[in-house]
Wavefront OBJ file of the C-alpha trace (Angstrom):
o trace
v -3.480 -7.280 -13.134
v -4.130 -3.545 -12.666
v -5.188 -1.346 -15.572
v -5.688 2.381 -15.079
v -6.790 4.056 -18.297
v -7.165 7.796 -18.851
v -8.334 8.467 -15.293
v -9.303 12.025 -14.378
v -10.284 13.434 -10.996
v -11.064 17.043 -10.115
v -11.959 18.125 -6.609
v -14.302 21.102 -6.007
v -14.962 21.630 -9.733
v -16.217 25.053 -10.751
v -15.145 26.684 -7.482
v -12.169 28.878 -6.541
v -10.698 25.796 -4.821
v -10.848 23.598 -7.934
v -8.010 21.083 -7.985
v -7.260 18.869 -10.966
v -5.688 16.001 -9.020
v -5.464 13.380 -11.789
v -5.055 14.384 -15.424
v -5.582 11.427 -17.717
v -3.487 8.889 -15.801
v -2.796 5.596 -17.572
v -0.798 2.908 -15.810
v -0.656 -0.881 -15.971
v 0.814 -3.344 -13.480
v 1.519 -6.923 -14.463
v 1.042 -9.803 -11.987
v 3.822 -9.688 -9.409
v 4.891 -6.101 -10.154
v 6.044 -4.172 -7.089
v 5.731 -0.533 -8.119
v 6.870 2.355 -5.932
v 5.324 5.768 -6.611
v 7.027 9.015 -5.668
v 6.300 12.697 -6.211
v 6.177 15.998 -4.407
v 3.224 17.091 -2.286
v 0.130 17.495 -4.456
v 1.550 15.433 -7.308
v -1.408 13.030 -7.210
v 0.158 9.986 -5.541
v -2.386 9.451 -2.778
v -5.245 10.509 -5.041
v -4.230 7.777 -7.474
v -4.139 5.195 -4.685
v -7.517 6.319 -3.347
v -9.007 6.214 -6.843
v -7.902 2.597 -7.200
v -9.290 1.770 -3.742
v -12.634 3.389 -4.575
v -12.540 6.044 -1.873
v -14.255 8.418 -4.326
v -15.681 8.103 -7.846
v -13.454 9.077 -10.764
v -14.645 11.672 -13.273
v -13.475 9.848 -16.374
v -11.565 6.727 -17.400
v -11.537 3.180 -16.106
v -9.860 1.018 -13.463
v -9.626 -2.744 -13.910
v -8.323 -5.260 -11.360
v -7.628 -8.803 -12.511
v -9.883 -8.358 -15.520
v -12.795 -6.888 -13.542
v -13.821 -3.299 -14.257
v -14.185 -1.776 -10.787
v -14.582 1.829 -11.960
v -18.135 2.131 -10.632
v -17.728 -0.310 -7.753
v -18.000 1.119 -4.197
v -15.049 0.905 -1.851
v -16.460 -1.882 0.336
v -16.918 -4.150 -2.687
v -13.438 -3.441 -4.028
v -12.081 -4.625 -0.687
v -12.571 -8.182 -1.960
v -9.760 -7.518 -4.442
v -7.545 -5.211 -2.397
v -5.367 -5.344 0.692
v -4.420 -1.919 2.031
v -2.088 -0.526 4.680
v -2.532 3.134 5.628
v -0.021 5.707 6.852
v -1.661 5.824 10.284
v -0.848 2.612 12.223
v -4.127 3.002 14.133
v -6.357 2.625 11.063
v -5.791 -0.995 10.148
v -6.542 -2.753 13.443
v -9.174 -2.789 16.197
v -7.461 -1.539 19.354
v -10.002 -3.078 21.731
v -9.642 -6.575 20.297
v -6.902 -9.127 20.878
v -4.248 -9.852 18.256
v -5.810 -13.242 17.531
v -9.267 -11.683 17.202
v -7.973 -9.127 14.699
v -6.453 -11.903 12.623
v -9.686 -13.907 12.799
v -11.609 -10.949 11.382
v -9.090 -10.625 8.547
v -9.224 -14.363 7.839
v -12.457 -13.970 5.906
v -11.587 -16.774 3.519
v -11.837 -19.480 6.163
v -15.230 -20.701 7.381
v -15.475 -20.597 11.158
v -16.724 -23.585 13.125
v -17.011 -24.428 16.802
v -14.805 -27.518 16.550
v -11.991 -27.264 19.061
v -9.527 -28.990 16.737
v -10.169 -26.498 13.941
v -9.966 -23.542 16.297
v -6.651 -24.848 17.614
v -5.324 -25.382 14.092
v -6.256 -21.834 13.148
v -4.564 -20.435 16.258
v -1.406 -22.345 15.412
v -1.592 -20.996 11.876
v -1.809 -17.449 13.220
v 1.056 -18.139 15.619
v 3.251 -19.313 12.747
v 2.461 -16.227 10.687
v 3.168 -13.915 13.620
v 6.463 -15.680 14.287
v 7.476 -14.821 10.737
v 7.275 -11.118 11.599
v 10.143 -11.501 14.064
v 8.511 -9.217 16.643
v 7.559 -11.724 19.322
v 3.840 -11.229 18.734
v 3.272 -14.980 18.551
v 3.620 -15.006 22.338
v 1.123 -12.151 22.788
v -1.874 -13.397 20.825
v -4.288 -12.583 23.663
v -2.907 -9.066 24.137
v -5.124 -6.182 23.085
v -3.820 -4.470 19.968
v -4.124 -1.068 21.640
v -1.139 -2.044 23.817
v 1.174 -2.537 20.827
v 3.646 0.000 19.496
v 2.998 1.778 16.207
v 5.477 -0.459 14.400
v 3.962 -3.628 15.821
v 0.480 -2.484 14.817
v 1.647 -1.634 11.319
v 3.309 -5.028 10.931
v 0.113 -6.687 12.157
v -1.941 -4.595 9.717
v 0.317 -5.711 6.881
v -0.165 -9.321 7.898
v -3.949 -8.859 8.099
v -4.060 -7.143 4.688
v -2.338 -10.130 3.094
v -3.778 -12.954 5.188
v -6.225 -13.760 2.414
v -4.007 -13.184 -0.622
v -5.299 -10.004 -2.302
v -5.281 -9.390 -6.032
v -3.624 -6.048 -5.309
v -1.765 -4.663 -2.282
v -1.876 -0.890 -1.708
v 0.698 0.649 0.633
v -0.045 4.289 1.402
v 3.180 5.699 2.894
v 2.830 2.932 5.453
v 6.125 3.687 7.221
v 5.930 7.496 7.199
v 4.656 7.724 10.791
v 7.348 5.397 12.178
v 10.840 6.140 13.471
v 13.661 5.155 11.057
v 14.586 1.905 12.811
v 10.988 0.719 13.043
v 10.283 1.830 9.473
v 13.214 -0.249 8.251
v 11.845 -3.303 10.062
v 8.351 -2.847 8.618
v 9.829 -2.454 5.122
v 11.826 -5.648 5.659
v 8.605 -7.451 6.571
v 6.893 -5.864 3.563
v 9.571 -7.150 1.181
v 9.331 -10.627 2.675
v 5.546 -10.889 2.387
v 5.407 -9.408 -1.125
v 8.182 -11.715 -2.314
v 6.794 -14.882 -0.728
v 3.244 -14.281 -1.949
v 4.336 -12.688 -5.248
v 1.851 -9.894 -4.640
v 1.104 -7.199 -7.173
v 1.875 -4.095 -5.130
v 1.521 -0.333 -5.462
v 3.450 1.584 -2.798
v 3.376 5.345 -2.232
v 6.470 6.795 -0.569
v 8.305 10.082 -0.082
v 11.612 8.328 0.568
v 13.636 8.225 -2.634
v 16.062 5.609 -1.368
v 13.185 3.306 -0.445
v 11.562 3.932 -3.822
v 14.779 2.955 -5.589
v 15.619 -0.020 -3.370
v 12.214 -1.681 -3.245
v 10.356 -3.335 -6.070
v 10.981 -3.805 -9.762
v 9.251 -0.637 -10.949
v 9.266 3.079 -10.118
v 6.767 5.734 -11.206
v 7.216 9.457 -10.589
v 4.086 11.627 -10.445
v 3.916 15.368 -11.130
v 0.909 17.625 -11.551
v -1.563 14.752 -11.646
v 0.169 12.463 -14.140
v 3.140 10.086 -14.385
v 6.280 11.719 -15.793
v 8.673 8.800 -15.289
v 8.131 5.045 -15.417
v 11.191 2.796 -15.143
v 11.694 -0.846 -14.301
v 14.240 -3.643 -14.117
v 17.853 -2.775 -14.899
v 16.964 0.797 -15.827
v 15.515 1.315 -12.350
v 18.437 -0.454 -10.680
v 20.887 2.013 -12.245
v 19.092 5.106 -10.940
v 20.392 7.056 -7.942
v 18.711 9.634 -5.684
v 20.672 12.315 -7.555
v 19.125 11.122 -10.823
v 15.661 11.413 -9.304
v 16.399 14.908 -8.026
v 17.357 15.911 -11.548
v 14.065 14.547 -12.875
v 12.191 16.550 -10.242
v 14.075 19.710 -11.169
v 13.400 19.223 -14.881
v 9.710 18.770 -14.105
v 9.753 21.983 -12.095
v 8.254 20.189 -9.121
v 10.934 20.919 -6.575
v 11.531 18.664 -3.588
v 9.680 19.077 -0.303
v 11.140 18.450 3.134
v 9.357 15.095 3.124
v 11.296 13.874 0.079
v 13.894 12.082 2.168
v 17.257 10.966 0.841
v 18.140 8.631 3.677
l 1 2 3 4 5 6 7 8 9 10 11 12 13 14 15 16 17 18 19 20 21 22 23 24 25 26 27 28 29 30 31 32 33 34 35 36 37 38 39 40 41 42 43 44 45 46 47 48 49 50 51 52 53 54 55 56 57 58 59 60 61 62 63 64 65 66 67 68 69 70 71 72 73 74 75 76 77 78 79 80 81 82 83 84 85 86 87 88 89 90 91 92 93 94 95 96 97 98 99 100 101 102 103 104 105 106 107 108 109 110 111 112 113 114 115 116 117 118 119 120 121 122 123 124 125 126 127 128 129 130 131 132 133 134 135 136 137 138 139 140 141 142 143 144 145 146 147 148 149 150 151 152 153 154 155 156 157 158 159 160 161 162 163 164 165 166 167 168 169 170 171 172 173 174 175 176 177 178 179 180 181 182 183 184 185 186 187 188 189 190 191 192 193 194 195 196 197 198 199 200 201 202 203 204 205 206 207 208 209 210 211 212 213 214 215 216 217 218 219 220 221 222 223 224 225 226 227 228 229 230 231 232 233 234 235 236 237 238 239 240 241 242 243 244 245 246 247 248 249 250 251 252 253 254 255 256 257 258 259 260 261
């Protein structure tokens, strides 16, 4: 589903601020893989996610999504393959539009008509999806999104990103800006949507417990490349202490953001 082969990215090359962010990264996700990616600050996690999304061109290598080489494809064209949820809850929705209007924009796979019966059916469809979030948003479809809490907006963004089933879902520390209780709820919703739609998912996180608990695969980044890639039973047996030992062996240390709980 996702093939990353020998990808390199250097920022500010040839200057005193040169930063080799990705150093020959190769990584493959099979259909339905839910891969969590951890690493200290500057390890290359977000750069990897942005490279896949097409935020900037890569220097070398290739990126393939569902058999299509997207390496030279601009970000707006890759959006046809990708659903993405950012760290900032404000980035994924239009604050001045109603909840239903935001969902209508995201529902790009359905042709719009002026028939009242079809409009009503679509509204009921949205209401059902919102009810599944368990946040009461199905009763606030005409409310402006700017009035929602950060957690509600992030849950809505997640729903919008997966409304038209993407080939690949990218989650960029999407609970980092939320309080622990709200973050737990958004992660619960994330698990539900990924499981029900069997989405191939790449999730960046600083929370080691979340990285271990979620998904079937875990990748640790250090100095611009993966240094650990575990899945299945091997992943299930790992503990936060094990991960700390891997970090220490890699010489990466653990920042304050590498949360244990």
